[in-house]
N, C-alpha and C positions, 0 to 999 in steps of 0.2 A: 663642604661649607653651605653652598651654593644649593645641595636639594636637601636640610637642614630646613633653611632658611625659606626657599618655595613649600616643604611640606608644611609649615609655621605658617606661610599664609594662607594658601589652604587651609589646615586649620579654625585660623581667625573669619577665615571667610564662611565658614560651614558655624559656626560658632553665633555669625549673630544674625546669622538666615535664621536659625533654634530661634533668639532669639528679640528677634523682631517679629516673629511670626510667622514666616513663611513656609516655615515646615509643616503648620498646622497647617494653612491656605492646602498647601498636596495632600495631607489624610483625608481632604476634606473630597477632593478629586477620585475618579476610577482610575488613582492610577496600580500601576505594579509598585510598592510600599517602598524599596530603597530605589525608585528612579532616579529623583532630589540626585541622592548621595550621588550613584553613579553614573550619573548625568555631566556634576561639577565634578568626577575626580578623569570623566575624562577627558570632560572640553581641560582641566588642566593639564594634564599631560601631552593631549595633541597641543596648546599651547608650549609649553616648556620642551617638548621635541623640536620646535619648530627653534627656537630659540636655541637648544645650545647645536641646533643641525648651520643656523646659520650664526653662530660666535665659530664655529671648531671648519664650517666655510672661509669665515672671513680671515682666519688665524691660516686655513692651508692655503690662498692666494697672497698673505703678504708674506710668506716661508716661498713661497714656488719663486714669484715676483725678485726675491731680496737672494735666492738662489742663478736666478739666470739670468741676473743684472749683472752679476761678482763672472757666472761665467763669460759675459761679454767685457766685464770689463778683467777678464785676464788676458782676453783674448787679444783686446783692442794694445794693453799694454806688450807683451811678445809681438805684433806685429811689429808695433813700435820700437823694440827693443832694438831687432835685426834690423830696420830698413829705417837707422836711425843718420846713416850717411847719407 
């Protein structure tokens, strides 16, 4: 679902550039014709890869911390149970 939203956002941004005349300004410059489109798509791709990596990384850190704390608490429980005298 997030892929759909990000694709729509990229499309709306490009549509805004076309309607406001930004693309017409680029056409007057000696550039490779698809350069503005390719640049916008590559920029969005890098931005979404960084955001996705940060999201997956933070979820991984939370899960790893949860697993580590569970092991610590289980070990502590076993230790306390065996040494309750």
